[in-house]
N, C-alpha and C positions, 0 to 999 in steps of 0.2 A: 571522382572519388569512386570509393567502394561502398556499397549499401546492400542491406538485406530489404528486397522489394517483394511485397506480396502482390502477385500478380491476379492469381483467380484462387477462390476460396475452396478449402478441402485439399490444395495441394502445398507442398513445402515451398517456403518462400526463397526466391533466389538470391544468392550472393554474386553481385554484379554488379558493372559500372553504373553512375548515376550522373546527371549534371550537377556542378557545383551551384548551390543556391545562391541567387543573385539578390540581396538585402535592400529593403526601402530604409528611406531617412531615419524612422524609429526601431529598425531592427539592427541586430548583431549578427555575426557569423562566429559561432563556436567551432573549434576544433575539438573534436571531443576525443575524451581520453578513454572513457569507459561508459557503457550503458547497462542496465537491468531489466530483465525481463519481470513481466506482471501476467496475472492470470488472463487479462484484459488482451495480451497478444495471442495467445492460444484461441480464444473465444474467437477474436477478429479472424484468425485463419481458418477457423470453421464458420465462418459467416454468420454466428449467430449475436453480431453486436448489433444495435441500431445504427442506422445512416451510413450503410457500408457504402464506401468508395474507392474503388480501386483504379490501378495500380497504386501503391502507395509504401512509401518507407515506414515500417514499424518502428515500435520503442517510444514509450512515454518518458522513461528516466534516464538522463544522461546528466555527465559532468565533464566540463573541459575548460579550454582556455580561450578567450575571445582574440581571433583575429584581425575583425575588419569591424567596425563601427560607423553606423548611419549618422548623417550629418545632424540630427537632431539628438543624437546619442551623446552625454558626456563624456570627454576624453578619459575621465576616471576609469571607465569600465575598460579601456585598451589593455591586452593582456592579463586582465584578471583571473584567477581561476574561479569557477563559476559552478553551481548546479541551477538547474531550471524548473520552475513549478509547471506542471504539465496541466494543468486546469486552466484552460484559457475561455476568456469572456465569462466569467462568473455571473456578472451582472451586479443591479444595485442592491437588490435584498440579500444582506448576509445571511438570513435564515434557510434561504435555498436557491439554487442557481438557476438563472435565467434560460429560455429558451436558447440562446444564442450558444450557452455552454457547450464546450468538446474539449477532448482530451487530446494532447499532443501525440502523433501517431497512429492517426487514420480519424478524419479524414485529412488532417493537416500532416505532412512528412515530418517524421521523427527521428529518435537517437539512434537507431540502430545503422550508422552511416558516420564516415569520417568527419563530417561536417552537418549542423544543423543552422537554419535560421529560426531566430525568435523575435520576439517585440523585446526591448529593453525592460517593459515593465515586469516581466517574469524571470528576472534574473536576481540571484541572491550569491553573494560571495560562499566560496566553499568553505565548511567550517574546517578552519586550519588544523584541527587535530584528525581530521579524517583524510585517507589516502583517496585517490579518485574511484576505486572499486566500491569502496565504503561510500563515499559520497553520490556514487551514482545508485548506491542502492537506496537511497534514503527518501527522494521526493515524493513519489506515490502513496507507497507504504506509510512513509512517515506523516504526512498531511492526513491520510484517513486514520490512523490510528489516534492521532492528536485531538481530530476533532470527535471521534468516538467518545474517547475517554474524558475530554475536558471540556468541550463545548457543548457536547450533547448529553454526557452521563454527569457532567457536574463534579468530577472525582476531588475527592479531599484527602490530605495526608491522613493515613493510618487506616483507610478503609480497606474493606476485603474484597478482592476481584477475582470472578472467573473468566478465563478467556478459553473458546471452543477452538478446536482444531488448529491445535499450535503446531507450527513448523512453517507454515507460508509467513510471507515477508510482513502481510499486516499484524498477523497474531503476534509474532515474534517481536516487532518494533512495540505494541500495545504492551507485552510483558515488559520489556525494558523501561519504558515511560512510566508504567505505575511503579516497577521497583523503585526507580529514580526519585519518584516522590514519596516514597516510604511506604507503600500499600503492602500487605500481604497478598500473594497472587498463587493461585492454583490454575490449572490447565485441565483440558481433555484432549484426546487425541485417539486415533485407533491403532497407533503404535506404541509400544511401550518403552520402546527405543527412542522415539521422539521425546516422551515423557521424562526420560531420564537428562536429556539433553536440556530440556527446559529447566530442570531443577539445576542443571549446572549453571545456568544463567540468571538464577535466582527467584524460581519458582518455588514456594513451599511443599508443592506436591500435585500429585494429576490423577486421574482415572481413564481407564480405556471405555471409551463410549460402546465399545463392542459387547462390553459385559453385561450380562443381565441386571436390570434395576440399578444400573450404574449410579444412577442420581441418588438412590437412596443409599448406596453405598457412602458416596460423596457427603451427602447430608450428615450422615451418621459421622464422617471422619473430622468434616470440616465446618459443620454448620452452614448457616445461609451466608449469602453474600448480597453486600451493599450494591456492588455494579457486576453487571454480566453483559461481556463484547462477546459477541456471536456473529459467525459467517456463515452458517450453514441453514437455518431456518429447519423446514422438515418437520417429521414427526418427534424429534426431540426436543424442539422449541417448547412444548408444554411443559418437558420436564423442568426448564430453566424457571419457568412460573414458581416450582415449588422449592427450588432453590433460591429465590431471591428472597432477602429479607423484607420486613415490611417498610415502605418507603423505598423501597430498592428501584434500581435505574438498570433496565434492560435497553441495549443498543445493539442492532444488526447492520451489517453491512455488506451482507451477501445471501443467497439462496441455494447453496451447492445441492442441499438436499431436497429442493423442492418446496411446495406450499406449505402453509402453516394452516392446519386444520383442526388441531385437537387443544385449543386453549378454552379453558373453564372461566368463563368471565368473573364468575364471583370470587374466585382466587385473586383476579387481577385487582379489583375493585376494594374487596375486604382487605387486601394487603396496601392499598392507594399505592399500585406499581405504575412507574412510568416506563412505557414500550416505546422507542424510537427508531425511525431509520436513517442511515446516515451513508452519504458516499462522496468521497474527495474532501474538498474543504475550501471555504473562500480564502481572499489574499491575505485576509487578519490571521486566519489560522495558520495558514503556511508561514508567514513571519514569526508568529509566536512558536510554532513548533522548531524552526530555524534557531530562534533564541535560546529555547528550552535545551535543544541538544548542545549548544554551544557551553550553556552555563553547567549543565550536569556531564558533559564530557562523553555523552553517550555514542556507541559505533554501533551501528547496524549490524547483524549477523549475515556473513557470506557464506553459503552453501558451496559454490564451486565456481570458478572462472573457467570461461571458454573464449577462444579467440572468436572475432567476429565470424570469421568463414565457418566456424562449426555451430551457427545459429541452429541449425536443425536439431543438432543433439541436443543443445540447451532445451528448446523446446518440449523434445520429449521426454526429457527428463521433468520438466513441469507437468507435463500431460500425465505422467504416470505417478504425480504425487511424490517423488522420492526425495525433494528436496526437504533441508532443514536450514531455513534462512534464503537469504536472495540469490538468485541465479545471476550472474554477471557476466557481461562479454567485453572483452578486452579489445579495444579499437587502436 
């Protein structure tokens, strides 16, 4: 089968031949139709991800059709159109992943290939209103956004939400989920064009964080926010404290801008703020996310689709931050 294999860090992954996976009794073989990139794939390529183990087929997100099932798997799964939960071995504590938790696509071979094997417990029927490109774009970004908004931030209908760094898959999925619940959403970005696009997907407005005193301008325009979802950390995180309403919840799932060092404690405790970290989600989060997507008929935003053999071009687009939505590989 054809696959995208990373053999060495700091080098482009190879489009090459790989052995067809052999399944165990509890596994299935999925003929993939599409796969989606995540920033994780770029970090792995650069050797910046913990637990590096190469060579490996990259790719956490995939959607396809089951072609083969193990003897312990129900026949009902045969020839089903499916998506895959890429969060493997979460563990028994629903609040935090255990030590054995890892994500499909390194060290376990992932979805940038014609076939992937996966234990049947990680299978979910493809939402019927999604095509394979949209379905492949859903899993990692979807569960991360869902857990950040609902499990961690306890978002309620009608609340006001701020999402930083709009344009990436998780941030956009967060926007779609919050709007589907009936919330008012504002966004930040370093690109005015991305803010305009976010408005076309339901955001009320946004602010360019490269502007001087951007948070003061946003505070004057929109007021304070019940829930803030952040992916950057860094020096701007302290501004989010000012933007949070009393009893507000700030949840962050990334640190692309570096360490947080400018929080004034009194602003946090006098407002009774809740600040939480989050990443991925447990199996219940994933199931609830799929149910919500089906109920609200939510469709992930697709930035661009590349053939599998052009994965290197797709990686470059993601690394340069050019995308608005998910970058997808057609397999």
